[in-house]
N, C-alpha and C positions, 0 to 999 in steps of 0.2 A: 666369674671372671675367667676361670680356667676354660670353661666352655667357650667364652667369647674369644679367648686367645687361639683356641683350636680352630674356630670358625674363621678368624682373621687369616690364619695360615692357609686354609683351604681357598678362601676368597682371593688371596693374593696370587695364587697360582693361575687364576682365570683372567679373562679380559673383559668380563661383563661389568656393567655399571653397578655401583654399590650405593645404597641409601643407608646412612647411619643416623639413627634417631636416639634421642636421650635428652635429659634436662640440661639446661645451661650449666657449664662448668664441670661436666662429667668426663670430658677428655675426647670429644668426637674428632677434633683435628688431629690429636695424637694417634687415634685409631687409623685415620686416613693416611697419615705419614708412615705408619707401620706397614699398612697394606702396600703403599708405594715402595717402601724400602725392601720388602720381601718379594716384590714382583720382578718380572723380566725388564720392567721399565725403570728400574732403580737408578740407572746411570743417566737417565734423561731428567728434565726439569719436573719439579713438583710445585705447582702454582696454586696459591690460595686466593680465592675471591670472596670477599665479604659482601654478599648480595644485598643485605639490608642497609649497607652504608651508602649506596649510590641510587639516585633516581633512575628510572628506566632508560632515559635517553643516554645518560652517561654509562650505565651498565652495559648497554648494547655496544657502545663505542669501545669500552674497556675490553669486553670479551671478543668482539668480532673485528675490531679495528675500524678505521674510516679512511675515506679518500679525501684528497685536498678539495676544499670548497663544500664539503658535505653539510657543514653548519658554520655559524660564526665562530671564528677562532681556529678552524681546521685549516691551517696554513700549509700543511704537508700531509702526505700519506702516512698513516701510522698503523703498525701491526697491532693486532689484538692479542689478548692473553691466550686464546686458543692456539694461535700461531707460535707464541712464545713457549707454549707447553708441548710443542710438536714432539711426538715420540714418547712423551711422558704422561703425567697425570694432572688433571685440573680438579681442584676441590672447591665446590660451590657451597659455601656455608650459608645457613639461614635461607635455604631455597624457598621456604614457605612464604617469605616476605616479598616475593616477586609478583608482578602483575600478570593478568591473563595474556596480554600482548607479548610480554617477554617470554612467558611460558610457551607460547606458540612458536616463537623463533627458536627457542632451545629444543623443542620437540623435533623440529626440522633438522637441526644439527645432529641430533642423536639418530634420526631415521636415515638421513642421507650421508652422514659423515663429512659434511662440508659446511662452510660458513660463508656469509656474504657481508663484507664490510659495509658500514653505514655509508650511503651515497653511491655505492658501486652497483653495476649491473652484471657483475660476474661473480661466480662462486669459486671458493678455494677449498680443495680437499684437505682435510686434517686427520691426523692419526693420533688421537688423544683419548685416554681413558677418563671417564667422568665419574667422580665420587661426589655425592651431595650429602648434605646434613641438615637437620632441622631440630629445633627444641620443642616443636608442637607436633602431635601425631598427624601425619599427612592423611591417614585414612579418614579421620574425622573431618578434615578440611575438604577432602574429596566428597564425602557424604553431604557436606553443607554447600557444595558447589563453589567453594572458595579456592579450589586448586583443581587443575585439569586432571581428569582420571587417566587419559591416555598418556600424559607425561608421567604421572605417578607410576604407572606400570612399566614405563621405560626406565625410570630411575631406580625402581625397587626390584630389579632382577635378582639382586642379592641383598636382602635387607638385614641390617644388624641393629641391635639395640644395646646401648651402653647403660647399665643399671646405675641408679643414683647411689651416692656414697652411703646413705643411711641403710641401704639394703645389702651392703657388703662391709660392715663395720670391722670385720677381721682384717681388712686391708689398711685401716687407719694407722696403726703403729708402724707398718712398713713404709707407707707413704710419708708419714711424719718424719721418720728417720732420714728418708731420702731428701725431703725438702729442707731438713735441718742442715745437713751437710752441704747442700747446694747453696742455701742462703748464706751460710757462714763463709764459704769460699767466695761468693759474690761480693760480700761486704768486707772481706779481709779480716774476719774475726775468728777466734777459736770457737769451734763448735761446742755449744753448751750441752750439758747432759739433760736427759729426760728420764725421770724415774717411773716406775711401774704405776704409781698412783696418778701421775700426770697423764700417762698414756690412757688410763681408765677414764680420766676426766675428758680427754679428747674423744674417746669412744662414745661417751654419753651425750655429746652435742648433737643437735638435729641436722646440722650441715645443709641448710637450704641452698647454699651456694655451691654445694658439692666439693669436688677436689680443688677447684679454684679457690674457694673460701678457705679450705684447710691450708693451702699453700700460702695464701696471703697472711693468715694468722701466724703461721710458723715464721715467716719472714719478719713480721712485726715483732714477734717475741725475740727473735735473734737480734734485731736492731736495738730493742729497748731493754734487754736482759742485762742487769748490772752485775750479776754474779756468774758462776760457772754452771748453775743448775736452774732450769725452768721449773718453777714451783706450780703446784696444783692451783693456787689462787690466781696465778697469772692467766690460766685458762678459764677458770670458773668465773672470773670477774666479768667476762663478756656475756654470761647467761642472762643477767638482769640489766644489761646495758641498753639504754634507750638509744634511738638513732642520734638524738642530740648529743648525748654523752659520748657516743662512739665517734662522732665527728669532732667533738672537743678533744678526745684522746688523740685522734689523728693530727689535729692542729698542734698539740703539745709535742708529738713526735717530730713534726715538721720544724717546729721552732727549735727543738733540741738539736736537730741535724744542722740547721742553719748556724746556730751558735757554735757548734763544734767546728764547722767549716771556717767560720770567722776567726775562731781561736787559732786554728791551724795556720791561717794566712798571716796572722799577727806574728806567730812564732817564727814562721819562715822568713818574714820580712826582717825581724830582729836578727836572725842568724845571718842573713845576707849582708847586713850592714854592721855586724859584730856589736850589736847592742846599742847603736846610736839611735836614740828615740826620735830625734828630729828628722833624720833621713828616713827612718822607718815610717813615720807619719806621712812623709811626702810620698813614699811608695804606695802606701795604703790610701792616699788621697783623703786623709782626715786631719783634723787639727791636732796639735800636740796634747792639748788638754783632753780631747776625746780619747786619744791613745792611752793617756794615764788612767782615765776612767775605765777603759776596757781592760787594761792590765790588772787593775784592782778587782774588777768584776769577774774576770776569768782566772784570777789568782795566778798570774804569770809573773814569776820572779825576775 
């Protein structure tokens, strides 16, 4: 990771295109943001495009814009994201999921430094740095003729690889502490403690979802932790957890959150009307008997 950070600093000082590769959840977008933030373009926009989320026709319109009447629903001219990112950086995530037709359009943009809005017969010059990313090795896709070789060489002028979390386990305690403080602040809770044994339990996990999986687990532990310390069994319980039981656990968390929100609404309504249960039931849009049942259930005096 220290070598990657040094490479990011060197890459940021240039204007060349960058290809970031790594498994899903390793932090490729964070790397792209860091490159932009350290570059001369940092005062200009950083625009993220999720290439796999849009079909080709919409992707071209999103990136290059369109003119009025280009297709059904195009009632006015619209700028594309390349124009929105003028002077800055555009990050094309999951570039491997694009079609050969789109790849040909993108290659022309990189070669000529200009875009052509959908339905237009004129080109527009753009000054944008392109950073792309993929969670599948593009070299293998090129060899299998599933990705254009000429585009690959254009995108990978400066290639970077983000290692999976299981290959840098010494980072796990540092990342866990960071996510702990971040999640506690987000949910308005006191940050719980993590002991050395619990950190070791985290280190032993396989982390197929990488840093994103670790962040999600820490947030779940912060939300569901009843005490001031996250215990080893809280972490280890997930090791033998099937997908079904994991989903059931998430449903329990969701139900608990909904119940806590309902309890808080009832308390606020009672405070607003100084304990008048009839008026409180009217505010909550429930019957008086339902309110009494909920008061007993939530143990509200």
